[in-house]
C-alpha positions in Angstrom: 65.1 16.9 -86.1 64.3 19.9 -83.9 66.8 22.0 -82.4 67.4 21.7 -78.5 66.1 25.3 -77.9 62.9 24.8 -79.7 62.5 21.4 -78.1 63.0 23.1 -74.7 60.6 25.8 -75.3 58.1 23.2 -76.6 58.7 21.1 -73.4 58.5 24.0 -71.0 55.2 25.0 -72.9 53.8 21.5 -72.2 55.0 21.6 -68.5 53.6 25.1 -68.0 50.4 24.7 -69.6 50.0 21.6 -67.4 50.9 23.7 -64.3 48.2 26.4 -65.4 45.6 23.6 -65.4 46.8 21.6 -62.3 47.4 24.4 -60.0 43.9 25.7 -59.8 42.6 22.1 -59.8 44.7 21.4 -56.6 43.6 24.8 -54.9 39.8 23.9 -55.5 40.4 20.1 -54.6 42.0 21.1 -51.3 39.0 22.8 -50.5 36.7 20.1 -51.3 38.5 17.2 -49.9 39.9 16.9 -46.2 43.4 16.2 -45.2 42.5 12.6 -44.3 40.9 12.1 -47.9 44.0 13.5 -49.6 46.1 11.1 -47.5 44.0 8.0 -48.8 44.6 9.2 -52.4 48.3 10.0 -51.9 49.2 6.6 -50.2 47.1 4.9 -53.3 49.3 7.0 -55.7 52.6 5.9 -54.0 51.8 2.5 -54.6 50.7 3.0 -58.1 53.8 4.9 -58.8 55.9 2.2 -57.4 54.0 -0.3 -59.7 54.3 2.1 -62.7 58.3 1.9 -62.5 57.6 -1.9 -63.8 55.1 -1.2 -66.6 57.4 -0.9 -69.5 60.7 -2.5 -68.2 62.5 0.4 -69.2 61.7 0.2 -72.8 60.9 3.7 -73.4 64.5 5.0 -72.1 66.0 2.0 -74.1 64.1 3.2 -77.4 65.5 6.7 -77.0 69.1 5.9 -76.1 69.7 2.8 -78.5 72.3 3.6 -81.3 70.4 1.9 -84.1 66.6 1.7 -84.1 64.6 -0.5 -86.5 61.1 -1.7 -86.7 62.1 -5.0 -85.1 63.5 -3.3 -82.0 60.3 -1.2 -81.6 58.0 -4.0 -81.9 59.9 -5.9 -79.3 59.8 -3.1 -77.0 56.0 -2.6 -77.4 55.5 -6.4 -76.8 57.5 -6.5 -73.7 55.6 -3.4 -72.4 52.1 -4.7 -73.1 52.8 -8.2 -71.4 54.2 -6.4 -68.4 51.6 -3.6 -68.0 48.7 -5.9 -68.4 50.0 -8.5 -65.9 50.5 -5.5 -63.4 47.2 -4.2 -63.8 45.9 -7.7 -63.0 48.1 -7.8 -60.0 47.4 -4.4 -58.6 43.6 -5.0 -58.9 44.0 -8.5 -57.0 46.4 -7.1 -54.3 44.4 -3.8 -53.5 42.3 -5.7 -50.7 45.5 -6.7 -49.0 46.8 -3.3 -49.2 43.7 -1.9 -47.8 43.8 -4.3 -45.1 47.5 -3.6 -44.1 46.6 0.1 -43.6 43.1 -0.6 -42.3 41.7 1.5 -44.8 38.9 0.4 -47.2 39.3 3.5 -49.4 42.7 2.3 -50.4 41.0 -0.8 -52.1 38.6 1.3 -54.0 41.2 3.9 -55.3 43.6 1.1 -56.3 41.0 -0.8 -58.2 40.0 2.1 -60.3 43.6 3.1 -61.0 44.5 -0.3 -62.1 42.5 0.4 -65.3 45.4 2.7 -66.3 47.7 0.0 -66.9 45.6 -1.8 -69.5 45.6 1.4 -71.4 49.1 2.5 -70.9 51.1 0.2 -73.4 49.1 1.9 -76.4 50.7 5.4 -75.7 53.9 4.8 -74.2 55.8 3.4 -76.8 54.6 6.1 -79.3 55.5 8.7 -76.7 59.1 7.2 -76.4 59.5 7.4 -80.1 58.3 10.9 -80.2 61.0 11.8 -77.4 63.8 10.1 -79.6 62.8 12.3 -82.4 62.5 15.3 -80.2 58.9 15.9 -81.6 57.9 17.7 -78.4 55.0 19.7 -80.3 53.1 16.6 -80.7 53.7 15.7 -77.1 52.5 19.1 -76.1 49.0 18.7 -77.6 48.6 15.2 -76.3 49.7 16.2 -72.7 47.4 19.3 -72.7 44.3 17.5 -73.7 44.8 14.7 -71.4 45.5 17.2 -68.5 42.3 19.0 -69.2 40.3 15.8 -69.2 41.7 14.7 -65.8 41.3 18.1 -64.3 37.7 18.4 -65.5 36.5 14.8 -64.3 38.3 15.2 -61.0 36.7 18.7 -60.0 33.5 17.5 -61.3 33.3 14.5 -59.3 34.8 16.2 -56.0 32.0 18.9 -56.3 29.5 15.7 -56.4 30.8 14.4 -53.2 32.7 11.5 -54.5 35.8 12.2 -52.0 38.9 10.6 -52.6 37.5 8.5 -55.8 37.4 11.9 -57.5 41.3 12.2 -58.6 41.3 8.4 -59.2 38.6 8.5 -61.8 40.3 11.7 -63.3 43.4 9.7 -63.8 41.7 7.3 -65.7 39.9 9.9 -67.9 43.4 11.4 -68.6 45.0 8.2 -69.5 42.1 7.7 -72.2 42.8 11.0 -73.8 46.4 10.4 -73.6 46.0 7.0 -75.6 43.6 8.6 -78.1 46.1 11.6 -78.6 49.0 9.2 -79.1 47.0 7.1 -81.6 45.9 10.1 -83.5 48.6 12.8 -83.5 51.5 10.3 -83.3 50.1 8.0 -86.0 53.4 8.1 -87.9 55.0 6.4 -84.9 52.7 3.8 -84.4 54.1 0.2 -83.8 53.1 -2.0 -86.6 52.7 -5.7 -84.9 54.2 -7.5 -82.1 57.5 -9.4 -82.0 60.2 -10.4 -79.6 63.3 -10.5 -82.0 65.3 -8.4 -79.8 64.1 -8.7 -76.5 67.5 -9.8 -75.1 69.0 -6.3 -75.3 65.8 -5.0 -74.1 65.6 -7.0 -71.3 69.3 -6.6 -70.3 68.7 -2.8 -70.2 65.3 -3.1 -68.6 66.5 -5.1 -65.7 68.8 -2.2 -64.5 66.8 0.6 -65.4 63.6 -1.0 -63.9 65.6 -1.9 -60.5 66.7 1.7 -60.3 63.5 3.1 -61.0 61.7 1.1 -58.3 64.3 2.0 -55.8 64.0 5.8 -56.9 60.1 5.5 -56.6 60.1 3.9 -53.4 62.5 6.5 -52.0 60.3 9.2 -53.3 57.3 7.6 -52.2 58.7 6.6 -48.8 57.1 9.6 -46.8 53.7 8.7 -47.8 54.3 5.1 -46.6 56.1 5.9 -43.5 54.1 8.7 -42.3 50.7 7.0 -43.2 51.9 4.1 -41.4 53.6 5.7 -38.2 52.0 8.9 -37.8 48.6 8.8 -39.6 46.7 9.6 -42.8 46.0 13.2 -41.8 49.7 13.6 -41.4 50.6 11.9 -44.7 48.1 14.5 -46.2 49.9 17.5 -44.6 53.2 16.1 -45.8 51.9 15.7 -49.4 50.6 19.1 -49.4 53.8 20.6 -48.1 55.7 18.9 -50.6 53.4 19.9 -53.3 55.1 23.1 -54.3 58.5 21.1 -54.4 57.1 18.3 -56.4 55.4 20.6 -58.9 58.8 22.6 -59.6 60.4 19.2 -60.0 57.9 17.9 -62.4 57.3 21.1 -64.3 60.6 22.5 -64.5 63.2 19.8 -64.0 60.9 17.3 -65.8 60.6 19.7 -68.7 64.2 19.8 -69.1 64.9 16.3 -68.3 62.9 15.0 -71.2 64.9 17.2 -73.6 68.3 16.5 -72.0 68.0 12.7 -72.1 67.1 12.9 -75.7 70.1 15.4 -76.3 72.5 13.6 -74.4 71.7 10.3 -76.3 72.0 12.0 -79.4 75.3 13.5 -78.8 76.6 10.1 -77.6 75.3 8.4 -80.6 77.3 11.1 -82.5 80.4 10.4 -80.6 80.3 13.9 -78.9 80.7 15.0 -75.3 77.6 15.1 -73.6 79.1 15.9 -70.5 79.7 19.5 -71.8 75.8 19.8 -72.2 75.2 18.5 -69.0 77.5 21.3 -67.3 75.6 23.9 -69.2 72.4 22.6 -68.1 73.1 22.7 -64.3 74.2 26.4 -64.8 70.7 27.1 -66.4 68.8 25.0 -64.0 70.0 26.6 -60.7 69.8 29.9 -62.1 65.9 29.1 -61.8 65.8 26.5 -58.9 68.0 28.1 -56.4 66.2 31.5 -56.5 62.9 29.6 -56.5 63.4 27.4 -53.4 65.2 30.1 -51.5 62.2 32.3 -51.8 59.8 29.5 -51.1 61.4 28.9 -47.9 61.3 32.4 -46.8 57.6 33.1 -47.9 56.2 29.7 -47.3 53.5 31.1 -45.0 51.6 33.5 -47.1 52.2 31.2 -50.1 50.6 28.2 -48.4 47.7 30.1 -46.7 46.6 31.9 -50.0 47.0 28.7 -52.0 45.2 26.2 -49.6 43.8 28.0 -46.6 44.2 28.0 -42.9 43.5 24.2 -42.5 47.1 23.5 -43.9 49.0 26.0 -41.8 50.9 23.1 -40.3 52.6 22.4 -43.8 54.5 25.8 -43.4 57.7 24.3 -41.7 57.3 21.1 -43.9 57.8 23.4 -47.0 60.8 25.2 -45.6 62.8 22.2 -45.0 61.8 20.6 -48.1 62.5 23.9 -50.1 66.1 24.0 -48.9 66.4 20.1 -49.6 65.1 20.9 -53.0 67.6 23.7 -53.7 70.5 21.2 -53.0 69.0 18.4 -55.0 68.5 20.5 -58.2 72.2 21.5 -58.1 73.1 18.3 -60.2 69.8 17.7 -61.9 69.8 15.3 -64.9 72.9 13.3 -63.7 70.9 10.1 -64.2 69.9 11.0 -67.6 73.6 11.8 -68.4 75.0 8.4 -67.0 72.2 6.4 -68.7 72.4 8.0 -72.1 76.2 7.3 -72.1 75.8 3.7 -71.4 76.4 3.9 -67.6 73.2 2.7 -66.5 74.7 0.4 -63.9 76.4 3.3 -62.2 73.0 5.3 -62.2 71.2 2.5 -60.6 73.8 2.0 -57.9 73.8 5.8 -57.1 70.0 5.7 -56.9 70.0 2.6 -54.6 72.7 4.2 -52.3 70.9 7.6 -51.9 67.4 6.2 -51.6 68.4 3.6 -48.9 69.9 6.5 -46.8 66.8 8.5 -47.4 64.5 5.8 -46.2 66.6 5.0 -43.1 66.8 8.6 -42.1 63.0 9.1 -42.5 62.0 5.9 -40.4 64.1 7.3 -37.7 62.8 10.8 -37.8 59.3 9.6 -37.7 59.8 8.4 -34.2 60.0 11.9 -33.3 57.6 14.2 -35.3 56.1 15.1 -38.7 58.6 18.1 -38.8 61.5 15.9 -37.9 60.7 13.7 -41.3 60.8 17.0 -43.1 63.9 18.3 -41.5 66.1 15.1 -42.1 65.7 15.6 -46.0 68.3 18.5 -45.8 71.3 16.4 -44.3 70.2 13.7 -46.8 70.2 16.0 -49.8 73.8 17.3 -48.8 74.9 13.6 -48.7 73.2 13.0 -52.0 75.1 16.2 -53.6 78.6 15.0 -52.7 77.9 11.3 -53.7 76.4 12.2 -57.0 79.2 14.8 -57.8 81.8 12.0 -57.1 80.2 9.6 -59.4 80.1 12.0 -62.1 83.8 12.9 -61.7 84.7 9.2 -61.8 82.5 8.1 -64.7 81.5 11.2 -66.9 84.9 13.0 -67.6 83.7 15.9 -65.4 86.0 17.4 -62.9 85.1 19.2 -59.4 86.6 22.2 -60.9 84.1 21.8 -63.7 81.3 21.6 -61.5 82.3 24.4 -59.3 82.5 26.6 -62.5 79.1 25.3 -63.7 77.4 26.3 -60.3 79.5 29.6 -59.1 77.6 32.0 -61.6 74.3 31.3 -59.7 75.3 32.1 -56.2 75.6 36.0 -56.7 72.1 35.8 -58.6 70.6 33.9 -55.7 71.7 36.3 -53.2 70.5 39.4 -55.4 67.2 37.7 -55.7 66.7 37.5 -52.0 67.8 40.7 -50.7 64.4 42.9 -51.2 62.3 39.6 -50.2 64.3 39.3 -46.9 63.8 43.2 -46.3 60.2 42.8 -47.1 59.7 40.1 -44.7 61.6 42.0 -41.8 59.5 45.2 -42.5 56.2 43.8 -43.5 56.2 40.3 -41.7 53.3 38.2 -43.0 50.5 37.1 -40.9 46.9 35.8 -41.2 45.5 39.2 -41.8 48.7 40.6 -43.9 49.2 38.1 -46.7 49.0 39.7 -50.0 51.2 42.9 -49.4 54.4 41.1 -48.3 54.0 38.4 -50.7 53.5 40.6 -53.9 56.2 43.1 -52.7 58.7 40.2 -52.2 57.7 38.8 -55.3 58.4 42.0 -57.4 61.6 42.3 -55.3 62.7 39.0 -56.3 61.9 39.5 -60.0 64.0 42.6 -59.9 66.9 41.3 -57.9 66.9 38.2 -60.3 67.1 40.3 -63.4 70.0 42.5 -61.7 71.8 39.5 -60.6 72.0 37.8 -63.9 73.1 41.1 -65.5 75.9 42.0 -62.8 77.1 38.4 -62.8 77.2 38.0 -66.6 75.3 34.7 -66.1 74.7 32.8 -69.3 71.0 33.0 -68.7 71.6 36.8 -69.3 73.1 36.1 -72.7 70.3 33.9 -73.7 67.6 36.2 -72.7 69.4 39.2 -74.2 69.7 37.4 -77.7 66.2 36.1 -77.6 64.8 39.6 -76.8 67.1 40.9 -79.4 65.9 38.6 -82.2 62.2 39.1 -81.1 62.9 43.0 -81.3 64.5 42.9 -84.7 61.7 40.8 -86.1 59.2 43.4 -84.9 61.0 46.1 -86.5 61.5 44.2 -89.7 57.8 43.8 -89.8 57.2 47.5 -89.2 
């Protein structure tokens, strides 16, 4: 089985490659679609994302964390996934007119009908992906994800350029799913499921009920801004919030997500081997915050030049949104992968309860804020994130054998690193304030200063990332000298 370091490298390679493909796609698409068109697609995606939480009934996570896995268990998981995914595809197609009527937007029906196709394709790839993750075969997952993203971006941009509007990303998602399934069946052929069966459906269902409920609640909470803003403030405002949240979401998916897939596999493996996954969790948050805290602090400070350069002046209203969401993102990433730890160690009920409480508070706060303004919806994310940190830390202390002192020791090394990272960008902002006619100079200067400050910070603070980076460079240098 590949090592955790190798798996992380491959997982990051997958996410960064996806980022390199998707970022230019988003930038071009933002100039081809209006905020209202983006809003229609965003609301449709919010509904699809909720339905997707039901699609495999938690079978993927079950296959990764189960102690003993045999062919009968894998067949049971595939069969459950197939039945549920196809039923959901039919339901989404039939309900799309009702959803469109509720929002008084016919475009929602068209987008949802097209995206329902993905549910009929998904079962043929999701189970193989789960088995690849359990075996930590992230090299194969990298090839699959990259080709799928290329196909999705190519179709999306081509159709948008031809004037298909919000239907462009919808058909692009279908193209990506087709390529994903073909990649799983080809490159993951050793992990194909041979036949169907329900011999072990009971343990699959027991795990799936709790996991699916938690996933639905979490997805509703994450998608709540699109629903609430789209309904109470309008689709243009929903598009603005979605674009302002884009950088935060991109980091969550391409950094936190890259680590999360490996972390869940590693936590599960350690639990199966009767080791202490909590120690690995503490190490992971030390490494994650060394990246996330400086990133979000920088994003909050330089939000204006970042958004203007990436998306143009029609999206200037997203600047305060990004600033509030970046602060919330800094807090939210402080205890990343806590759900993976709880689930991997058999505490699926605790993980589900935590998600339910946090997202209920988040939705209630956003509804109240939406009566005031779009910026209020963004601002309320900060106190919600603070509440989530305290609540999650308390759950970890109670159920994972981790103490408050352990958490403080894991997070403390990143504090001086973040401060060191932000000193030069703050000075650049004060001395060369960004404006409509002055974007690149302060942004590039602050980026260079942040990079220098980060390296200086991890060295002075003797952060664990410094030792990993030093060892990596030492190995590469010795290898080059050896070849010479």
